[in-house]
VOLO-562216 format. One record per residue (C-alpha): z, x, y. Coordinates in steps of 0.05 Angstrom, whole numbers, padded with zeros to 5 digits. Example, Ala and Ser with C-alpha at 12.3 -4.5 7.8 and 13.67 -1.06 7.14 Angstrom:
REM residues 2
     up   east  north
  00156  00246 -00090
  00143  00273 -00021
***
This chain:
REM residues 441
     up   east  north
  00629 -01445  00051
  00592 -01397  00005
  00604 -01333  00043
  00556 -01295 -00002
  00497 -01334  00026
  00511 -01333  00100
  00479 -01282  00146
  00504 -01211  00150
  00522 -01222  00224
  00563 -01284  00208
  00600 -01244  00155
  00613 -01189  00206
  00643 -01239  00255
  00684 -01271  00199
  00713 -01202  00181
  00730 -01191  00255
  00765 -01259  00257
  00803 -01245  00192
  00769 -01303  00156
  00742 -01259  00100
  00759 -01191  00072
  00708 -01135  00061
  00743 -01120 -00005
  00738 -01192 -00030
  00666 -01198 -00007
  00645 -01134 -00041
  00680 -01154 -00106
  00646 -01222 -00103
  00577 -01190 -00094
  00589 -01141 -00151
  00613 -01197 -00196
  00555 -01243 -00177
  00505 -01187 -00192
  00536 -01172 -00260
  00538 -01245 -00280
  00470 -01266 -00253
  00418 -01276 -00309
  00369 -01234 -00269
  00419 -01184 -00242
  00392 -01126 -00284
  00321 -01142 -00260
  00342 -01140 -00187
  00389 -01080 -00185
  00365 -01016 -00217
  00438 -00996 -00214
  00499 -01018 -00175
  00549 -00969 -00145
  00616 -01004 -00154
  00661 -00943 -00143
  00626 -00926 -00078
  00624 -00999 -00056
  00698 -01010 -00069
  00719 -00946 -00033
  00676 -00964  00028
  00702 -01036  00028
  00774 -01013  00027
  00761 -00966  00085
  00728 -01023  00124
  00787 -01068  00109
  00835 -01016  00136
  00793 -01006  00199
  00791 -01081  00211
  00867 -01086  00204
  00875 -01029  00254
  00825 -01058  00304
  00779 -00998  00294
  00716 -01031  00268
  00654 -00988  00281
  00601 -01042  00288
  00589 -01116  00279
  00569 -01103  00207
  00629 -01059  00190
  00650 -01081  00120
  00586 -01121  00104
  00556 -01105  00036
  00481 -01093  00029
  00431 -01066 -00022
  00385 -01006 -00016
  00315 -00997 -00045
  00311 -00946 -00100
  00269 -00897 -00060
  00326 -00884 -00011
  00369 -00825 -00034
  00442 -00838 -00050
  00486 -00779 -00068
  00503 -00774 -00142
  00465 -00837 -00160
  00396 -00835 -00192
  00341 -00851 -00143
  00277 -00860 -00183
  00230 -00899 -00137
  00213 -00947 -00193
  00176 -00893 -00232
  00187 -00862 -00300
  00158 -00799 -00269
  00224 -00792 -00231
  00271 -00813 -00288
  00339 -00782 -00278
  00324 -00756 -00208
  00393 -00753 -00176
  00399 -00729 -00104
  00459 -00690 -00080
  00462 -00722 -00011
  00449 -00790  00020
  00385 -00804  00058
  00397 -00798  00133
  00394 -00873  00143
  00443 -00888  00087
  00491 -00835  00113
  00488 -00865  00183
  00496 -00936  00158
  00556 -00915  00118
  00586 -00881  00179
  00578 -00947  00216
  00615 -00985  00162
  00561 -01017  00118
  00580 -01022  00045
  00529 -00997 -00006
  00525 -01044 -00066
  00471 -01006 -00103
  00397 -00992 -00112
  00345 -01046 -00122
  00284 -01046 -00167
  00216 -01034 -00135
  00143 -01023 -00155
  00123 -00954 -00178
  00128 -00904 -00121
  00120 -00964 -00074
  00045 -00969 -00085
  00036 -01044 -00097
  00049 -01108 -00058
  00060 -01155 -00116
  00127 -01130 -00140
  00104 -01124 -00212
  00132 -01065 -00250
  00128 -01069 -00326
  00147 -00995 -00331
  00218 -01009 -00307
  00235 -01081 -00288
  00203 -01137 -00248
  00250 -01180 -00207
  00238 -01255 -00207
  00214 -01291 -00145
  00275 -01328 -00118
  00235 -01392 -00107
  00205 -01393 -00177
  00222 -01339 -00229
  00152 -01345 -00260
  00120 -01319 -00196
  00113 -01249 -00169
  00169 -01229 -00121
  00127 -01188 -00073
  00134 -01114 -00064
  00143 -01060 -00063
  00214 -01077 -00037
  00218 -01131 -00091
  00291 -01125 -00113
  00312 -01115 -00041
  00286 -01183 -00019
  00309 -01220 -00082
  00379 -01191 -00077
  00387 -01224 -00009
  00352 -01289 -00026
  00395 -01301 -00088
  00461 -01284 -00053
  00471 -01216 -00087
  00473 -01177 -00022
  00484 -01196  00051
  00421 -01159  00071
  00377 -01103  00045
  00342 -01040  00068
  00271 -01029  00041
  00211 -00989  00062
  00142 -01009  00087
  00076 -00970  00081
  00027 -01028  00080
  00071 -01089  00080
  00126 -01073  00030
  00183 -01103  00072
  00146 -01162  00102
  00111 -01188  00040
  00172 -01195 -00006
  00211 -01223  00053
  00159 -01277  00065
  00151 -01294 -00009
  00227 -01303 -00015
  00238 -01343  00050
  00270 -01286  00090
  00261 -01245  00153
  00233 -01175  00144
  00225 -01124  00199
  00179 -01063  00197
  00197 -01016  00255
  00147 -00972  00290
  00130 -00912  00247
  00174 -00852  00265
  00230 -00892  00298
  00274 -00890  00236
  00293 -00824  00205
  00254 -00813  00140
  00294 -00755  00112
  00315 -00771  00041
  00267 -00829  00032
  00219 -00816 -00026
  00150 -00815  00007
  00086 -00853 -00010
  00044 -00840  00052
  00088 -00805  00103
  00041 -00821  00160
  00054 -00896  00149
  00122 -00901  00113
  00180 -00930  00150
  00246 -00960  00128
  00273 -01026  00154
  00315 -01088  00140
  00306 -01152  00100
  00356 -01206  00118
  00367 -01280  00132
  00360 -01278  00207
  00328 -01239  00264
  00398 -01223  00289
  00414 -01189  00223
  00350 -01148  00225
  00364 -01128  00297
  00435 -01105  00280
  00413 -01065  00219
  00354 -01035  00256
  00401 -01012  00310
  00445 -00976  00259
  00385 -00944  00224
  00350 -00921  00288
  00409 -00905  00333
  00382 -00953  00386
  00425 -01005  00421
  00430 -01074  00390
  00383 -01118  00431
  00413 -01175  00470
  00387 -01239  00437
  00433 -01285  00477
  00378 -01317  00519
  00321 -01306  00470
  00312 -01380  00456
  00296 -01393  00530
  00241 -01341  00533
  00172 -01371  00541
  00128 -01331  00494
  00058 -01307  00507
  00026 -01304  00438
 -00043 -01282  00413
 -00067 -01312  00348
 -00107 -01259  00312
 -00168 -01296  00285
 -00220 -01266  00238
 -00196 -01218  00185
 -00128 -01250  00171
 -00162 -01315  00150
 -00218 -01287  00107
 -00210 -01315  00036
 -00141 -01342  00056
 -00113 -01397  00013
 -00099 -01466  00039
 -00023 -01464  00034
 -00010 -01403  00078
 -00062 -01425  00129
 -00032 -01495  00135
  00038 -01467  00141
  00016 -01419  00196
 -00020 -01474  00235
  00042 -01518  00231
  00085 -01461  00256
  00038 -01447  00314
  00040 -01520  00333
  00116 -01518  00335
  00115 -01455  00377
  00067 -01488  00426
  00110 -01550  00428
  00169 -01506  00446
  00131 -01477  00506
  00096 -01416  00478
  00028 -01401  00510
 -00022 -01392  00454
 -00088 -01353  00460
 -00138 -01336  00405
 -00180 -01273  00397
 -00218 -01232  00346
 -00216 -01160  00369
 -00269 -01118  00334
 -00221 -01059  00329
 -00183 -01095  00274
 -00243 -01098  00228
 -00259 -01025  00243
 -00187 -01004  00229
 -00184 -01042  00163
 -00248 -01008  00140
 -00209 -00942  00143
 -00157 -00963  00092
 -00190 -00931  00031
 -00199 -00866  00070
 -00127 -00861  00093
 -00077 -00893  00045
 -00097 -00873 -00026
 -00117 -00801 -00010
 -00049 -00786  00022
 -00012 -00821 -00035
 -00051 -00783 -00088
 -00044 -00718 -00051
  00032 -00728 -00048
  00039 -00746 -00122
 -00021 -00714 -00157
  00016 -00660 -00195
  00069 -00707 -00223
  00019 -00761 -00239
 -00030 -00716 -00276
  00025 -00682 -00315
  00044 -00748 -00346
 -00005 -00805 -00329
  00017 -00844 -00391
  00084 -00858 -00356
  00049 -00902 -00304
  00026 -00974 -00306
 -00051 -00968 -00310
 -00068 -01011 -00248
 -00020 -00968 -00205
 -00047 -00904 -00235
 -00117 -00928 -00217
 -00096 -00941 -00146
 -00069 -00871 -00138
 -00130 -00839 -00169
 -00174 -00878 -00121
 -00156 -00827 -00069
 -00179 -00764 -00104
 -00253 -00770 -00085
 -00242 -00775 -00010
 -00259 -00710  00025
 -00212 -00674  00073
 -00265 -00681  00127
 -00268 -00757  00118
 -00192 -00761  00119
 -00187 -00722  00184
 -00244 -00760  00217
 -00213 -00826  00194
 -00148 -00810  00229
 -00184 -00789  00292
 -00222 -00855  00293
 -00158 -00894  00279
 -00124 -00861  00339
 -00181 -00886  00383
 -00177 -00956  00354
 -00102 -00958  00366
 -00114 -00942  00439
 -00167 -00997  00444
 -00118 -01046  00412
 -00062 -01028  00460
 -00106 -01044  00520
 -00130 -01110  00491
 -00061 -01138  00476
 -00021 -01110  00534
 -00009 -01178  00565
  00023 -01211  00504
  00093 -01212  00476
  00066 -01211  00405
  00004 -01221  00363
  00014 -01273  00307
 -00019 -01285  00240
  00000 -01308  00170
  00043 -01256  00136
  00001 -01262  00073
 -00064 -01300  00060
 -00041 -01319 -00010
  00020 -01349 -00045
  00058 -01311 -00099
  00015 -01307 -00161
  00038 -01320 -00232
  00070 -01257 -00261
  00045 -01266 -00332
 -00027 -01275 -00309
 -00022 -01211 -00268
  00001 -01175 -00331
 -00054 -01205 -00374
 -00113 -01197 -00326
 -00121 -01129 -00293
 -00179 -01154 -00250
 -00136 -01211 -00224
 -00080 -01161 -00209
 -00128 -01118 -00167
 -00155 -01177 -00128
 -00088 -01209 -00113
 -00055 -01142 -00096
 -00108 -01126 -00043
 -00105 -01195 -00013
 -00029 -01197 -00014
 -00024 -01136  00031
 -00086 -01148  00072
 -00053 -01180  00133
  00009 -01137  00135
 -00033 -01074  00130
 -00062 -01089  00199
  00005 -01072  00232
  00012 -01007  00193
 -00058 -00984  00211
 -00049 -01000  00284
  00019 -00966  00287
  00058 -01029  00307
  00127 -01057  00295
  00120 -01123  00258
  00166 -01178  00233
  00157 -01238  00187
  00194 -01303  00198
  00201 -01362  00150
  00157 -01421  00170
  00197 -01472  00131
  00141 -01476  00079
  00160 -01441  00013
  00135 -01369  00008
  00096 -01374  00074
  00114 -01328  00131
  00091 -01322  00203
  00081 -01249  00224
  00091 -01224  00294
  00064 -01155  00314
  00092 -01122  00376
  00074 -01061  00417
  00081 -00991  00389
  00150 -00964  00405
  00174 -01030  00434
  00214 -01052  00374
  00272 -01082  00413
  00224 -01125  00454
  00192 -01151  00391
  00260 -01170  00362
  00276 -01210  00425
  00209 -01246  00419
  00221 -01259  00345
  00290 -01289  00360
  00256 -01336  00409
  00204 -01355  00358
  00258 -01364  00304
  00295 -01413  00349
  00231 -01453  00359
  00213 -01454  00285
  00283 -01475  00265
***
């Protein structure tokens, strides 16, 4: 068995049973990353000294019967916008070159306390403001399915590190789809928690009203276990999830506008399999979704530009022009429009909650497009702009409506099925996702 490519939870159980050693696993991941032809494009930097020390401590705890969690001794990667003490954390941007925090982010500190091993920091798009995963200013990871294609972002290296067996799981962040999109485009599970449920201290911000950290992994069980460590919530009981008869609402309308044939066909096939397994499927087109999406330009870019304006305008030449243009798109929005936009969004979120109260989850294609060709994105700025907006279009719905959301592989390459739950009901969504995962598998 290739232990580097089994789920994080399976590795945790194998450590408990004495079948594998945290020290040997960590060394194997570090060696695989250093030898892989794309290793330097996936990891911005590995942290071998830290990883080895943490693995030895996990090994000793296992020998003494003092393991702290199911994942004690399991080695994972961390997106390069999550602070790690003494290790540069640059958020994929030359603007932050050499930025080295003195302390770990709160979530990294807690994960370390619970026994997770930190392998290093993964490449990402500049300041997390793109869904394609393209970053010519630092490095662009390959798509794990086809290296010529975009990996998805902004948690690009996070997803690819897992897909290629260079980490057992990863922690990324999601503002408009940055966990779910790269997970879907690399055949993985990606979970965006409800905003505010996971401690954001020490995570480099993009839009703090939307940003949230979460896991990318091979299974829902892995995502649930990592989410529990990050949030301090109990691990949900997924034992009987497969027997749960789901009530699912297909979100028609916006998610299918200009959608490409491949993702739509994959989604329809997945819905058919869910129905065959006993899920009750309903369709609807709530107008509040269209109204919420219309607020995107008023809410995302202004906050992002307001957060980074001084650094950007001090050295705009350090940024990739399409990303610079996205940030500057927020400078013309007035404070009054921004405030009014948030007030309207709060009302729309309440409307949505009433409309979907009777469902376990709302489902839609994770992305309406397949991963585009990386070289074409570099050569054609207009193509970059179109594909970037489409790539994040469906995932952004969950961020705007303040929902937890998860993407599951459909069995079709680079095509995910997204499930959106109820705000604050993250554990219930994970149970529903485990049920859907069993049906899709």
